[in-house]
Every structure is written in structure tokens, then in C-alpha cells.
C-alpha atoms as an extended CHARMM CRD file, in Angstrom:
* protein
*
       215  EXT
         1         1  MET       CA             -6.1670000000      -25.4100000000       10.5240000000  PROA      1               0.0000000000
         2         2  GLU       CA             -3.6270000000      -25.8400000000        7.7360000000  PROA      2               0.0000000000
         3         3  LYS       CA             -1.2750000000      -22.9080000000        7.3860000000  PROA      3               0.0000000000
         4         4  ARG       CA             -1.7420000000      -21.1220000000        4.0650000000  PROA      4               0.0000000000
         5         5  ARG       CA              1.1590000000      -21.3150000000        1.6440000000  PROA      5               0.0000000000
         6         6  TYR       CA              1.8420000000      -18.1570000000       -0.3070000000  PROA      6               0.0000000000
         7         7  SER       CA              3.1150000000      -18.2220000000       -3.8620000000  PROA      7               0.0000000000
         8         8  LEU       CA              6.2120000000      -16.3250000000       -4.9930000000  PROA      8               0.0000000000
         9         9  PHE       CA              3.9070000000      -13.7580000000       -6.5960000000  PROA      9               0.0000000000
        10        10  ASP       CA              2.0150000000      -13.3100000000       -3.3020000000  PROA      10              0.0000000000
        11        11  GLN       CA              5.2980000000      -12.7730000000       -1.4800000000  PROA      11              0.0000000000
        12        12  PHE       CA              6.3340000000      -10.2060000000       -4.0920000000  PROA      12              0.0000000000
        13        13  ILE       CA              3.0910000000       -8.2680000000       -3.6140000000  PROA      13              0.0000000000
        14        14  PHE       CA              3.4220000000       -8.3260000000        0.1900000000  PROA      14              0.0000000000
        15        15  GLU       CA              7.0220000000       -7.1330000000        0.0200000000  PROA      15              0.0000000000
        16        16  PHE       CA              6.1690000000       -4.4940000000       -2.5880000000  PROA      16              0.0000000000
        17        17  ASP       CA              3.3280000000       -3.1180000000       -0.4410000000  PROA      17              0.0000000000
        18        18  LYS       CA              5.5160000000       -3.0720000000        2.6810000000  PROA      18              0.0000000000
        19        19  ARG       CA              8.3480000000       -1.2540000000        0.9290000000  PROA      19              0.0000000000
        20        20  LEU       CA              6.0240000000        1.3170000000       -0.6540000000  PROA      20              0.0000000000
        21        21  LYS       CA              4.4850000000        2.1310000000        2.7370000000  PROA      21              0.0000000000
        22        22  LYS       CA              7.9550000000        2.4970000000        4.2780000000  PROA      22              0.0000000000
        23        23  ILE       CA              8.9870000000        4.9340000000        1.5470000000  PROA      23              0.0000000000
        24        24  GLU       CA              5.8770000000        7.0630000000        2.0540000000  PROA      24              0.0000000000
        25        25  LYS       CA              6.4450000000        7.1140000000        5.8220000000  PROA      25              0.0000000000
        26        26  LYS       CA             10.0990000000        8.0320000000        5.3930000000  PROA      26              0.0000000000
        27        27  LYS       CA              9.2700000000       10.8660000000        3.0070000000  PROA      27              0.0000000000
        28        28  LYS       CA              7.2120000000       12.4510000000        5.7930000000  PROA      28              0.0000000000
        29        29  THR       CA              9.6840000000       11.9710000000        8.6630000000  PROA      29              0.0000000000
        30        30  ARG       CA             13.1230000000       12.2110000000        7.0320000000  PROA      30              0.0000000000
        31        31  ASN       CA             15.5030000000       15.0970000000        7.7230000000  PROA      31              0.0000000000
        32        32  TYR       CA             16.4290000000       16.0840000000        4.1850000000  PROA      32              0.0000000000
        33        33  ARG       CA             19.6440000000       17.6880000000        3.0710000000  PROA      33              0.0000000000
        34        34  PRO       CA             19.2870000000       21.4040000000        2.2700000000  PROA      34              0.0000000000
        35        35  TYR       CA             17.3750000000       22.1870000000       -0.9110000000  PROA      35              0.0000000000
        36        36  PRO       CA             20.0810000000       23.1380000000       -3.4600000000  PROA      36              0.0000000000
        37        37  ALA       CA             17.9290000000       25.8790000000       -5.0070000000  PROA      37              0.0000000000
        38        38  LYS       CA             16.7760000000       27.4760000000       -1.7610000000  PROA      38              0.0000000000
        39        39  THR       CA             18.7390000000       30.7190000000       -2.1620000000  PROA      39              0.0000000000
        40        40  VAL       CA             18.5960000000       30.8390000000       -5.9770000000  PROA      40              0.0000000000
        41        41  PRO       CA             16.1600000000       33.4710000000       -7.3060000000  PROA      41              0.0000000000
        42        42  GLU       CA             13.2860000000       32.3260000000       -9.5020000000  PROA      42              0.0000000000
        43        43  ALA       CA             13.7800000000       33.0850000000      -13.1850000000  PROA      43              0.0000000000
        44        44  VAL       CA             11.2300000000       34.6470000000      -15.4940000000  PROA      44              0.0000000000
        45        45  LEU       CA              9.9820000000       31.8250000000      -17.7090000000  PROA      45              0.0000000000
        46        46  THR       CA              7.4450000000       31.8410000000      -20.5090000000  PROA      46              0.0000000000
        47        47  SER       CA              4.5030000000       29.4620000000      -20.1410000000  PROA      47              0.0000000000
        48        48  GLU       CA              6.1120000000       27.1440000000      -22.7110000000  PROA      48              0.0000000000
        49        49  GLU       CA              9.4490000000       27.1770000000      -20.8660000000  PROA      49              0.0000000000
        50        50  LYS       CA              7.7330000000       26.5570000000      -17.5420000000  PROA      50              0.0000000000
        51        51  GLN       CA              5.8450000000       23.5880000000      -18.9830000000  PROA      51              0.0000000000
        52        52  HSD       CA              9.0520000000       22.2220000000      -20.5020000000  PROA      52              0.0000000000
        53        53  VAL       CA             11.0170000000       22.5070000000      -17.2340000000  PROA      53              0.0000000000
        54        54  ALA       CA              8.1490000000       20.8600000000      -15.3390000000  PROA      54              0.0000000000
        55        55  GLY       CA              8.2760000000       17.9710000000      -17.8240000000  PROA      55              0.0000000000
        56        56  LEU       CA             12.0070000000       17.5390000000      -17.2480000000  PROA      56              0.0000000000
        57        57  MET       CA             11.6230000000       17.6370000000      -13.4790000000  PROA      57              0.0000000000
        58        58  ARG       CA              8.7190000000       15.1790000000      -13.6590000000  PROA      58              0.0000000000
        59        59  VAL       CA             10.9950000000       12.7640000000      -15.5320000000  PROA      59              0.0000000000
        60        60  ASN       CA             13.6480000000       13.1560000000      -12.8330000000  PROA      60              0.0000000000
        61        61  HSD       CA             11.0900000000       12.5980000000      -10.0960000000  PROA      61              0.0000000000
        62        62  ALA       CA              9.8590000000        9.4380000000      -11.8440000000  PROA      62              0.0000000000
        63        63  GLY       CA             13.4700000000        8.2940000000      -12.0650000000  PROA      63              0.0000000000
        64        64  GLU       CA             13.8780000000        8.7380000000       -8.3290000000  PROA      64              0.0000000000
        65        65  ILE       CA             10.7190000000        6.7040000000       -7.6820000000  PROA      65              0.0000000000
        66        66  ALA       CA             12.2110000000        3.9650000000       -9.8540000000  PROA      66              0.0000000000
        67        67  ALA       CA             15.5760000000        4.2320000000       -8.0650000000  PROA      67              0.0000000000
        68        68  GLN       CA             13.9250000000        3.8100000000       -4.6760000000  PROA      68              0.0000000000
        69        69  ALA       CA             12.2150000000        0.6220000000       -5.7940000000  PROA      69              0.0000000000
        70        70  LEU       CA             15.2900000000       -0.6690000000       -7.6060000000  PROA      70              0.0000000000
        71        71  TYR       CA             17.7640000000       -0.2250000000       -4.7580000000  PROA      71              0.0000000000
        72        72  LYS       CA             15.3840000000       -1.4430000000       -2.0660000000  PROA      72              0.0000000000
        73        73  ALA       CA             14.7280000000       -4.6230000000       -4.0450000000  PROA      73              0.0000000000
        74        74  GLN       CA             18.4360000000       -5.1190000000       -4.7970000000  PROA      74              0.0000000000
        75        75  ALA       CA             19.2960000000       -4.7050000000       -1.1120000000  PROA      75              0.0000000000
        76        76  LEU       CA             16.5910000000       -7.2270000000       -0.2420000000  PROA      76              0.0000000000
        77        77  ALA       CA             18.0750000000       -9.7530000000       -2.6770000000  PROA      77              0.0000000000
        78        78  SER       CA             21.7250000000       -9.1820000000       -1.7040000000  PROA      78              0.0000000000
        79        79  ARG       CA             23.5470000000      -11.8510000000        0.3020000000  PROA      79              0.0000000000
        80        80  ASN       CA             26.3640000000       -9.5850000000        1.5040000000  PROA      80              0.0000000000
        81        81  HSD       CA             25.9980000000       -7.2010000000        4.4410000000  PROA      81              0.0000000000
        82        82  GLU       CA             28.3970000000       -4.5790000000        3.0540000000  PROA      82              0.0000000000
        83        83  ILE       CA             26.7450000000       -4.5820000000       -0.3450000000  PROA      83              0.0000000000
        84        84  LYS       CA             23.3380000000       -4.2910000000        1.2960000000  PROA      84              0.0000000000
        85        85  ARG       CA             24.6810000000       -1.2180000000        3.1080000000  PROA      85              0.0000000000
        86        86  THR       CA             26.0090000000        0.2840000000       -0.1410000000  PROA      86              0.0000000000
        87        87  LEU       CA             22.6480000000       -0.1640000000       -1.8280000000  PROA      87              0.0000000000
        88        88  GLN       CA             20.7590000000        1.2120000000        1.1670000000  PROA      88              0.0000000000
        89        89  GLU       CA             23.0160000000        4.2690000000        1.3490000000  PROA      89              0.0000000000
        90        90  SER       CA             22.4020000000        4.9850000000       -2.3180000000  PROA      90              0.0000000000
        91        91  ALA       CA             18.6700000000        4.6540000000       -1.7170000000  PROA      91              0.0000000000
        92        92  GLU       CA             18.8970000000        7.0810000000        1.2220000000  PROA      92              0.0000000000
        93        93  GLU       CA             20.3160000000        9.8660000000       -0.9580000000  PROA      93              0.0000000000
        94        94  GLU       CA             17.5990000000        9.2190000000       -3.5240000000  PROA      94              0.0000000000
        95        95  TYR       CA             15.0880000000       10.3400000000       -0.8790000000  PROA      95              0.0000000000
        96        96  ASP       CA             16.7130000000       13.7790000000       -1.0020000000  PROA      96              0.0000000000
        97        97  HSD       CA             16.4960000000       13.8520000000       -4.7840000000  PROA      97              0.0000000000
        98        98  LEU       CA             12.8540000000       12.8100000000       -4.6380000000  PROA      98              0.0000000000
        99        99  HSD       CA             12.0820000000       15.6430000000       -2.2240000000  PROA      99              0.0000000000
       100       100  TRP       CA             13.9920000000       18.2280000000       -4.2720000000  PROA      100             0.0000000000
       101       101  CYS       CA             12.1820000000       17.2710000000       -7.4860000000  PROA      101             0.0000000000
       102       102  GLU       CA              8.7900000000       17.4120000000       -5.7640000000  PROA      102             0.0000000000
       103       103  THR       CA              9.6310000000       20.8340000000       -4.3350000000  PROA      103             0.0000000000
       104       104  ARG       CA             10.6420000000       22.1790000000       -7.7370000000  PROA      104             0.0000000000
       105       105  LEU       CA              7.5030000000       20.8100000000       -9.3650000000  PROA      105             0.0000000000
       106       106  LYS       CA              5.3840000000       22.6030000000       -6.7650000000  PROA      106             0.0000000000
       107       107  GLU       CA              7.2880000000       25.8270000000       -7.4650000000  PROA      107             0.0000000000
       108       108  LEU       CA              6.4310000000       25.3560000000      -11.1450000000  PROA      108             0.0000000000
       109       109  ASP       CA              2.7500000000       24.7250000000      -10.2870000000  PROA      109             0.0000000000
       110       110  SER       CA              2.9650000000       21.2530000000      -11.7780000000  PROA      110             0.0000000000
       111       111  HSD       CA              2.5370000000       17.6430000000      -10.7000000000  PROA      111             0.0000000000
       112       112  THR       CA              4.4720000000       14.4060000000      -10.3770000000  PROA      112             0.0000000000
       113       113  SER       CA              3.9360000000       11.5590000000      -12.8430000000  PROA      113             0.0000000000
       114       114  TYR       CA              0.5190000000        9.9250000000      -12.7570000000  PROA      114             0.0000000000
       115       115  LEU       CA              2.2460000000        6.6140000000      -13.4690000000  PROA      115             0.0000000000
       116       116  GLU       CA              4.2840000000        6.4210000000      -10.2430000000  PROA      116             0.0000000000
       117       117  PRO       CA              2.9020000000        2.9520000000       -9.3160000000  PROA      117             0.0000000000
       118       118  VAL       CA              4.0220000000        1.6410000000      -12.7160000000  PROA      118             0.0000000000
       119       119  TRP       CA              7.5740000000        2.9920000000      -12.3190000000  PROA      119             0.0000000000
       120       120  PHE       CA              7.8020000000        1.6030000000       -8.7800000000  PROA      120             0.0000000000
       121       121  THR       CA              6.4070000000       -1.8510000000       -9.5470000000  PROA      121             0.0000000000
       122       122  GLY       CA              8.5070000000       -2.4000000000      -12.6660000000  PROA      122             0.0000000000
       123       123  SER       CA             11.7210000000       -1.2340000000      -11.0090000000  PROA      123             0.0000000000
       124       124  PHE       CA             11.1180000000       -3.3280000000       -7.8920000000  PROA      124             0.0000000000
       125       125  ALA       CA             10.7530000000       -6.4350000000      -10.0450000000  PROA      125             0.0000000000
       126       126  ILE       CA             13.9100000000       -5.5460000000      -12.0080000000  PROA      126             0.0000000000
       127       127  GLY       CA             15.8020000000       -4.9910000000       -8.7500000000  PROA      127             0.0000000000
       128       128  LEU       CA             14.8560000000       -8.4300000000       -7.4350000000  PROA      128             0.0000000000
       129       129  ALA       CA             15.9000000000       -9.9940000000      -10.7380000000  PROA      129             0.0000000000
       130       130  ALA       CA             19.2420000000       -8.1550000000      -10.7240000000  PROA      130             0.0000000000
       131       131  GLY       CA             19.9200000000       -9.2420000000       -7.1620000000  PROA      131             0.0000000000
       132       132  SER       CA             19.3040000000      -12.8860000000       -8.0010000000  PROA      132             0.0000000000
       133       133  PHE       CA             22.4400000000      -13.0610000000      -10.1960000000  PROA      133             0.0000000000
       134       134  GLY       CA             24.8220000000      -12.4320000000       -7.3020000000  PROA      134             0.0000000000
       135       135  ASP       CA             26.2860000000       -9.4620000000       -5.5010000000  PROA      135             0.0000000000
       136       136  ARG       CA             28.9140000000       -8.3600000000       -8.0140000000  PROA      136             0.0000000000
       137       137  TRP       CA             26.3440000000       -8.3270000000      -10.7990000000  PROA      137             0.0000000000
       138       138  ASN       CA             23.9910000000       -6.5620000000       -8.4030000000  PROA      138             0.0000000000
       139       139  LEU       CA             26.5930000000       -3.8290000000       -7.9370000000  PROA      139             0.0000000000
       140       140  GLY       CA             27.2130000000       -3.7750000000      -11.6700000000  PROA      140             0.0000000000
       141       141  PHE       CA             23.5470000000       -3.0210000000      -12.2270000000  PROA      141             0.0000000000
       142       142  LEU       CA             23.7410000000       -0.1960000000       -9.6840000000  PROA      142             0.0000000000
       143       143  ALA       CA             26.8550000000        1.2650000000      -11.3240000000  PROA      143             0.0000000000
       144       144  GLU       CA             25.4230000000        1.1090000000      -14.8510000000  PROA      144             0.0000000000
       145       145  THR       CA             22.1210000000        2.6260000000      -13.6900000000  PROA      145             0.0000000000
       146       146  GLU       CA             23.9640000000        5.5530000000      -12.1390000000  PROA      146             0.0000000000
       147       147  HSD       CA             26.2070000000        6.0670000000      -15.1790000000  PROA      147             0.0000000000
       148       148  GLN       CA             23.1160000000        6.2880000000      -17.3690000000  PROA      148             0.0000000000
       149       149  VAL       CA             21.4580000000        8.6850000000      -14.9310000000  PROA      149             0.0000000000
       150       150  VAL       CA             24.5270000000       10.9520000000      -15.0010000000  PROA      150             0.0000000000
       151       151  GLU       CA             24.3120000000       11.0620000000      -18.8100000000  PROA      151             0.0000000000
       152       152  HSD       CA             20.5700000000       11.6840000000      -18.6400000000  PROA      152             0.0000000000
       153       153  LEU       CA             21.0490000000       14.5780000000      -16.2000000000  PROA      153             0.0000000000
       154       154  ASP       CA             23.7160000000       16.0410000000      -18.4650000000  PROA      154             0.0000000000
       155       155  GLU       CA             21.1640000000       15.9760000000      -21.2850000000  PROA      155             0.0000000000
       156       156  HSD       CA             18.5720000000       17.7190000000      -19.1090000000  PROA      156             0.0000000000
       157       157  LEU       CA             21.0730000000       20.3820000000      -18.0490000000  PROA      157             0.0000000000
       158       158  ARG       CA             21.5880000000       21.2050000000      -21.7410000000  PROA      158             0.0000000000
       159       159  LYS       CA             17.8270000000       21.3550000000      -22.3180000000  PROA      159             0.0000000000
       160       160  LEU       CA             17.0870000000       23.7500000000      -19.4410000000  PROA      160             0.0000000000
       161       161  PRO       CA             16.4030000000       27.3940000000      -20.2820000000  PROA      161             0.0000000000
       162       162  GLN       CA             19.6270000000       29.2710000000      -19.5900000000  PROA      162             0.0000000000
       163       163  GLN       CA             17.9680000000       31.5730000000      -17.0500000000  PROA      163             0.0000000000
       164       164  ASP       CA             16.5240000000       28.7320000000      -14.9250000000  PROA      164             0.0000000000
       165       165  GLN       CA             19.3090000000       28.5060000000      -12.3670000000  PROA      165             0.0000000000
       166       166  LYS       CA             17.0410000000       26.9730000000       -9.6940000000  PROA      166             0.0000000000
       167       167  SER       CA             16.4580000000       23.7740000000      -11.6510000000  PROA      167             0.0000000000
       168       168  ARG       CA             20.1120000000       23.7770000000      -12.7140000000  PROA      168             0.0000000000
       169       169  ALA       CA             21.3100000000       23.8580000000       -9.0910000000  PROA      169             0.0000000000
       170       170  ILE       CA             19.1360000000       20.8280000000       -8.2560000000  PROA      170             0.0000000000
       171       171  LEU       CA             20.2040000000       18.7460000000      -11.2480000000  PROA      171             0.0000000000
       172       172  GLU       CA             23.9010000000       19.5210000000      -10.7850000000  PROA      172             0.0000000000
       173       173  GLN       CA             23.8130000000       18.3180000000       -7.1690000000  PROA      173             0.0000000000
       174       174  MET       CA             21.8830000000       15.2100000000       -8.1760000000  PROA      174             0.0000000000
       175       175  GLN       CA             24.4630000000       14.5170000000      -10.8860000000  PROA      175             0.0000000000
       176       176  ARG       CA             27.3260000000       14.7160000000       -8.3810000000  PROA      176             0.0000000000
       177       177  ASP       CA             25.5190000000       12.3120000000       -6.0450000000  PROA      177             0.0000000000
       178       178  GLU       CA             24.7710000000        9.8020000000       -8.8010000000  PROA      178             0.0000000000
       179       179  ALA       CA             28.3910000000        9.8060000000      -10.0040000000  PROA      179             0.0000000000
       180       180  HSD       CA             29.4730000000        9.1120000000       -6.4200000000  PROA      180             0.0000000000
       181       181  HSD       CA             27.0580000000        6.1580000000       -6.2080000000  PROA      181             0.0000000000
       182       182  ALA       CA             28.5080000000        4.6810000000       -9.4050000000  PROA      182             0.0000000000
       183       183  ASN       CA             32.0820000000        5.0910000000       -8.1530000000  PROA      183             0.0000000000
       184       184  THR       CA             31.1870000000        3.4980000000       -4.8200000000  PROA      184             0.0000000000
       185       185  ALA       CA             29.6580000000        0.4640000000       -6.5340000000  PROA      185             0.0000000000
       186       186  GLU       CA             32.6850000000        0.0390000000       -8.8060000000  PROA      186             0.0000000000
       187       187  SER       CA             35.0850000000        0.3340000000       -5.8770000000  PROA      187             0.0000000000
       188       188  ALA       CA             33.1210000000       -2.4030000000       -4.1030000000  PROA      188             0.0000000000
       189       189  GLY       CA             33.7890000000       -4.8170000000       -6.9720000000  PROA      189             0.0000000000
       190       190  ALA       CA             30.9680000000       -4.3020000000       -9.4640000000  PROA      190             0.0000000000
       191       191  TYR       CA             31.0830000000       -6.3440000000      -12.6510000000  PROA      191             0.0000000000
       192       192  GLN       CA             30.5820000000       -4.5110000000      -15.9410000000  PROA      192             0.0000000000
       193       193  LEU       CA             27.2740000000       -5.5420000000      -17.4920000000  PROA      193             0.0000000000
       194       194  PRO       CA             27.2520000000       -7.0450000000      -21.0200000000  PROA      194             0.0000000000
       195       195  ARG       CA             26.5520000000       -4.5290000000      -23.7890000000  PROA      195             0.0000000000
       196       196  PRO       CA             23.1010000000       -5.9710000000      -24.7010000000  PROA      196             0.0000000000
       197       197  VAL       CA             21.9770000000       -5.5390000000      -21.0700000000  PROA      197             0.0000000000
       198       198  ARG       CA             23.2480000000       -1.9400000000      -21.0000000000  PROA      198             0.0000000000
       199       199  ASP       CA             21.4520000000       -1.2130000000      -24.2690000000  PROA      199             0.0000000000
       200       200  LEU       CA             18.2030000000       -2.7180000000      -22.9590000000  PROA      200             0.0000000000
       201       201  MET       CA             18.4570000000       -0.5920000000      -19.8090000000  PROA      201             0.0000000000
       202       202  ALA       CA             18.9440000000        2.5370000000      -21.9470000000  PROA      202             0.0000000000
       203       203  LEU       CA             15.9490000000        1.6440000000      -24.1320000000  PROA      203             0.0000000000
       204       204  THR       CA             13.7310000000        1.0780000000      -21.0920000000  PROA      204             0.0000000000
       205       205  SER       CA             14.8800000000        4.4060000000      -19.6670000000  PROA      205             0.0000000000
       206       206  GLN       CA             13.9570000000        6.2040000000      -22.8870000000  PROA      206             0.0000000000
       207       207  VAL       CA             10.4100000000        4.8260000000      -22.7340000000  PROA      207             0.0000000000
       208       208  MET       CA             10.0180000000        6.0400000000      -19.1540000000  PROA      208             0.0000000000
       209       209  LYS       CA             11.4560000000        9.4860000000      -19.9200000000  PROA      209             0.0000000000
       210       210  LYS       CA              9.1770000000       10.1130000000      -22.8980000000  PROA      210             0.0000000000
       211       211  THR       CA              6.1050000000        8.9410000000      -20.9920000000  PROA      211             0.0000000000
       212       212  ALA       CA              6.8080000000       10.7260000000      -17.6760000000  PROA      212             0.0000000000
       213       213  TYR       CA              7.5750000000       14.0060000000      -19.4980000000  PROA      213             0.0000000000
       214       214  ARG       CA              3.9180000000       14.1980000000      -20.5180000000  PROA      214             0.0000000000
       215       215  PHE       CA              2.1720000000       12.1830000000      -17.8170000000  PROA      215             0.0000000000
């Protein structure tokens, strides 16, 4: 019997499905870092404030879903062992962020984005594309992603109700981690992405943020 030949699209789907299953398994078995808001008392929030905070945390959770897919795909495409390790280490810390955001959403009696498969699929494809340009560009994409996330988290910290110190503790720790990821990528030799690429990344991020806030 002739061995079936799979198209590039088929291979993408197989790899996507395998990676998604691995992430779900890891979420259940991983030993997470301590929850940053564990000892912070819950604030009194109005229903409107609670809904607003849940929207912000849902955006952050969607971002972590996208980061998982992005870094896993970039590591898959990388040709350099050390760069693969850098990408995988960044992805590992994103598991913690994912868990923290889910925990906070449960505390707020809310839900994660209904569009998680969309965020994962799109980011996985982008990660494979970024990796195809070579390792230094791959790292440049990682660094620029993290720089934009740091700015995005700074925006969310300003938008939080002043009394919500639980969400603030989570976002501040996430921001420190993301800045570290960017610095690590730059130290490893990341190229700076062209301005049009950075602008396109920011535009794509805005679409995701506005959509995930509501859905």
C-alpha cells in the first residue's frame, strides 16, 4: 500500500492539535509558582467595576493563550538549541500567567474568552512564520511581543479600580516576567523588527484586546 503523503496544511493541523493537547495536559499537572494575590484581601467592587476587571483579566488570559501558541511554534521552527531553550523557558512562565488569570476570573465569577481556539490557531501560525525567517528575527519577534505586552499591562494597571489590589498584584508580577523575557531575547542577539512589522503587531493586538474584553 502506498504511504500517504500529507500536505503542509495537514502537518500544521497535526502539530497544532498535538501542541494544544500538551498545553492542556501541562495545565493540569504543572507545579505553578505561588499565586501573587493569594494573601491580598478582596476589594469591594461595584457590579460595573467587577465586570470591567473581569474584561481586563479575560484579555490578559487570551494574551497568554496566544503567547503559548506563539512561543511553542517559534521553538518548533528554531534551528538553534539555545534559542529553542530561551523560547521554551518563556513559554513555561506563561503557564503561570495563564493559571493566575484563570484563578482571578473565577474569583470574579467570570469566564475566559470564548474565542480561545481562534487566538491559539492564529498565534501558532504567526509563530511558525516568524521562525521561518531565522533565529535572530525569531528572537526579535519574541522581544517585540514582550515589549508590547509590558506596555499593555501598564495600560491595564492604570485602568484597574484603585482598590483592586488583588488584580494589581497579578499584573505587576506578569509585567516583571514579560520585561525579563524581552531582555533575555535581546541579550541572545535579537534583531529589532522593522517599524511596519511592529505597527502591524500592535494593530493585531488591539483587535484581540477589544474582542476578548467582551467575549
